[in-house]
Structures are given as C-alpha cells and as structure tokens.
C-alpha positions, 0 to 999 in steps of 0.5 A: 592681403598677405605676401607669400614667396613661391620657390618654383623648380624651373626646367626648359629643355630647349635651353639645354641647361639643368633644372634650377630654382627661382623665387617669386613674391605673390600678393594674394589672400591666404585663402587663395590657392597655390595655383592662383599664386603661380598664375599671378606670377605667370601673369605679372612677372614671367609668362614663360612659367609652365603649369598644366591646369583646367577646372581650378576646382579639384575635379580635373586633376590637371594641376598635380604638383609637389608642394613642399615635397608632397604631391597635391593639387595646386588648386586645392592647397591654400597659400596660408596652409602651404606656408605653415608647412614650408621651411622658413615660410617659402612655399616650394613647388616642383613637378611630380615624381616618377614621370619625365618632366616636359617643362617646369611643372608639367610632366609627361603623363602619357609616357607613364600614367596613361600608359599604365592605365591602358595596361589594365584594360580600363573598360568593362568586358561583359559576357553573354547576351546584352540585356533588353534594357540595362544591366541591373546591379545590386546597390551594394556592388556599386557602393563597393567600387565607388571609392575607386570611381572617385579617382580623378587621374591626377597622378599624385599616387604615381608621383609618390610610389616607392615601388615605381622608383625602384621598378619603373615597370611596376603597373602602379597604384593608379592603374591597379586601383582602376583595375579594381573598379572593373574586377569588383563590378559584377557586370564584368565577365573577365574577373578571373582573367584580369586577376590572373594577368595581374598576379602573373605579371612580375610588375603586377599586384605583388610588386607593391611594397605597402609603403602607404604613400599612395594613400597619403598622397591621394586627394580624393581618398581612393586609397590605391594600396587598399584596392591593390590588397583587395585585388590580392585577396580576390586572387587568393579566393580564386586560388591563383598560384602565380609564378611570382609566388605572391599568393603563397608568400602572403599565405605564409605570413598568415600561418606564421603569425597564427603558429608563432604569434610573430613573424618567423623569417627563417621559416617564411621562405620554405613555407612560401615555396613548399607549404606548412608541412615538414616535407614542404621545406625541402621543395626544390624551389625552396632550396634554390631560393635558400641558396640564393639567400645564403650571403644575406643569411651569413651577414645576419649571423656575422652581425648577430642579428640572428642566431642559428638556434633562433633561425632553426626553431623560431621564437613563440610568444607566451602561451596565453598570448598565442592562444589569444591570437589563435582565438582571433584567427578562429573568430575571423574564420568562423564568420560567414561573410567577409567584412570589407574595409571600404571607405564608402561602405563602412563610413568614416572613423571620425563621424560624430557619435550618435549620428546615423549615416544616411545609407546602409548596405545589405551586410550592415556596413554604412555609407557616409551621410554626405554621399549617396550610392550614385555619386 
C-alpha cells in the first residue's frame, strides 16, 4: 500500500465561513481512484465531506471535479497518476468551475449546465407523417453524430470554458455539442431553425473563443469546440447572415488568408461588415465599428505595433508562397464532397500502421476498430 495526501477544498454554506483547504492522508494502492481516496477519508476521518458520485465506472459523469487544477472524473483518475502531476505530491481536489458551489466538491449543475442543455431543445423535432415502422437512417449519418452522443453530461467542458468565465450567458460547449447531435441527425426537421436561433443569439455559436479547453477537458473525446465549429459551418452553408455578423466575420478570415497569405487585421473589420469589394469598405456598419475601435487603433499606433502604411496596404507573403496558398484554396474548393474531421468517421491518428479499421463510411472515412456504429 502507498500513502497519498489529498488536499480538498471545503465549503459549508450553513457555517457562514469562507472556503478553506484541508489535507487528509489515504492508505490505498496507487491504482485505486481519487474517488476511492475521498470516500475512504469520508468513511474513516470526516463524514461531512460532500461529493457527488454514482457509477464509479466513468459512465454517469456524477463525480466531475478539478484534480490538480484540471477537470476530470474522480473515479477515472488513479491516485498514482494524480500524485505524479501534483505539486509536492499533494493531490489537490476542488469543485468544478463556472458553476455555483453547493457544498465542498458538489456544484449546482441545475443552475448552469442543465439549464443550458434545455436551452437548445435537446430532443428530435421531426416533420411530416410518422413512418409505419421506423425512421431509416443511413449508417454514415449516425456515425456522424456518434461523437456527440458519447457525452455523459459530466460538465467538465463547462468547468474549463473561458468564454463562460467572461460571459456567463454563453450557451456553453456541452449544450452546443448536444445541439449538433440533433442538427446532424437527418430525422430532425428543424435544422435551419435551430441554426438560425443559435447564430442570432449573441451568446450562441459565435461566442466561442476557440480556446480548446473543452477539448482537453472532455474525458470522452466529444470535442465540443469541434462540434461548435461544425454548427458554424452548416449555418454558413445555409447562408445565415446573423445579426452578430459571425458568418461574415469568419468568411473574412478565409478571404484574407487567400488574398494575403496571412491575416490583415486592418482589413478584417471592413470586410466583415461590407464584403470583399472596395465599396464594401464604406458600409455604414463598418464605419460605426471602425469609429468605436479608434481608441484601440490609436494605442496600437502609439506603441508602434502597427504603422499607418501597413494598416492601409497590408503585407503579403512572398509570391511563390502566396501562390502555394491559393493552390490549396483551389484544391479544397474543387472537391466535390467536404471531408469531415469527425473522430468516429476518420479514425484516430495513433492507429498502428498496417491496421485496417473495422468499418468505413460511404465517403471513405474510417471508424476506429474498437467501436461500432451502434455504440
């Protein structure tokens, strides 16, 4: 047996005291989980410790906490591994972020997580008459949404979402990943309405800042940020020009890299509001946004982060390199079918060479051999 030290963040609202830290010693094998250690302390030392848990098999998502500052499932993290990544070997356990703490390691998921899940109408909304027996769905369509279906609603992605720290009203990575589960389902008859709702919402799909935290936090490989990007892409396919200007803003990034080979930030704002043409630069909304940005522009000029010439004319990469960039654009644009970077469709990068996956979809993508379309 090996001894480990757990440093738990304690908080009891009825006491009226501020949160504090308390250390406990546990006597367990290193391959036992952090949850086992907490439950041992609760059983032998302090029965008042509060933690939510259920399956103890990384399925239910109940025991989500922060271990050494990172969101994880307490039942899924071994003590020896947690100790290796801890400061001075002391395993720090605290409640998840972006949600109110009820007591000790328990957060109020109803107030944030589940409220936002309800926000995206998490059920199918089919149209037309019901089939006589069942809806027949192509296998590739179900494989497409399998990644989002793997979510166990643990809230780890919500805990580490930087956008939610800045804007608590942001719908959040878990809810938006759940939304793609229905947007990508061919049985749902409200795809356009769902996308327009999420695009028009100032706290919707365009409020994500691409920090990748939710991808790193998710214990099940759902990659919520990737699903948010796919929602944006399909909204663009529908040409939903939202009031947040999100679609036009993303399109401006694409055209700027095509034209300059790098991001020309001074050109980004007018293109986002007025388009690629010269006339578009004088769009009234572009002028309003430019006027509101003048203080930042003046500071940038004063600190020599940008020069007037560079701001007006931009800077292109060398012609051979720019031509190479444009060839990439042409090659991608000439493809008849978009290649979806979905984990369950294309497989995993670290598959052993020479190993053929067990399944393949109609587009030539692959499903990892250890999973089936029905999982």
